[in-house]
Every structure is written in structure tokens, then in C-alpha cells.
C-alpha positions in Angstrom: -0.1 0.1 0.2 1.5 3.4 -1.0 2.2 5.9 1.9 -0.4 8.5 1.1 -3.4 6.2 0.9 -2.4 4.5 4.4 -2.1 8.3 5.7 -5.7 8.7 4.0 -6.8 5.7 5.8 -5.4 6.7 9.0 -7.2 10.1 8.9 -10.6 8.2 8.2 -10.0 5.7 11.3 -9.2 8.6 13.6 -12.5 10.5 12.7 -14.4 7.4 13.3 -12.8 7.1 16.6 -13.7 10.8 17.3 -17.4 9.9 16.8 -16.8 6.4 18.9 -15.2 8.5 22.0 -18.7 10.5 22.3 -20.7 7.9 24.1 -17.8 7.6 26.9 -17.6 11.4 27.2 -21.1 11.8 27.5 -21.4 9.0 30.0 -18.7 10.7 32.2 -20.2 14.0 31.5 -23.5 12.7 33.0 -21.6 11.4 35.8 -19.9 14.5 36.6 -23.2 16.5 36.4 -24.9 14.1 38.9 -22.1 13.7 41.1 -21.2 17.1 41.5 -23.8 19.4 39.9 -27.3 18.1 40.6 -27.4 18.7 44.4 -29.4 15.6 45.0 -32.0 16.4 42.3 -31.0 14.6 39.3 -33.4 14.1 36.0 -33.3 10.4 36.2 -34.4 8.6 39.6 -31.8 5.6 39.1 -28.8 8.4 39.1 -29.5 8.2 42.9 -28.2 4.6 42.7 -24.3 4.7 43.8 -23.5 1.2 41.6 -25.2 2.7 38.5 -23.0 5.9 39.1 -19.8 3.6 39.1 -20.5 1.4 36.5 -21.4 4.7 34.3 -18.2 6.3 35.1 -16.4 2.8 34.6 -17.7 2.2 31.1 -17.2 5.8 30.2 -13.7 5.6 31.0 -13.1 2.5 29.6 -14.4 3.9 26.1 -12.0 6.8 26.6 -8.9 4.7 27.2 -9.5 2.8 24.4 -10.2 5.6 22.2 -7.2 7.4 23.4 -4.9 4.6 23.0 -5.8 3.9 19.5 -5.4 7.7 18.8 -2.0 7.6 20.3 -0.8 4.4 18.2 -2.8 5.9 14.7 -0.9 9.2 15.3 2.5 7.8 16.1 2.0 5.8 12.6 0.8 8.9 10.6 3.8 10.5 12.1 6.3 8.0 11.3 4.9 7.4 7.5 4.9 11.5 7.2 8.6 11.6 8.2 9.3 8.7 5.9 7.5 10.5 2.7 8.9 13.7 3.6 11.6 14.9 1.1 14.9 15.4 2.6 
């Protein structure tokens, strides 16, 4: 595979990862709101359950961690390919 096509493929994968990261960001954002901003009157009754909040935070952080790791991996590969294809 040619370097330019691989870089385009990496960019496409990065865009998909940014979209895949959204549920994790939303879960952590809701957790932050319920935990620190709602003052006990959250908009859904099951937000009062501490186990639910812990699972919500764990799931959100897991999604964000996976997407972050994949993003770093792809960015490293893209940088390596860019350096390889740059004229000296």
C-alpha cells in the first residue's frame, strides 16, 4: 500500500474514533453532573444509585481510554509515515 493512501486511511480511522469516543464523553459528563452538579435532584431516578454511577463512570472511562490509546497509536504511525515520505 502506498504511503499517501495509508495516511488517508489513518485519517478516516481517526475520524471514526472521535465519533466512537462520544458515548464515553457523554457518560463521564453525565456522571460529573449527577455527582457534583445536581445537588441530589438528578433528572432520572436511577442516578441516585451509587452502583449505577460507578458502572457509568467505569464504562465511560473504558471507552475513552480505548479510543485514546487507539488515537495515540494511529498518530504515531501517521507521524512515522509522514517523516518517511517527506523529501530530505
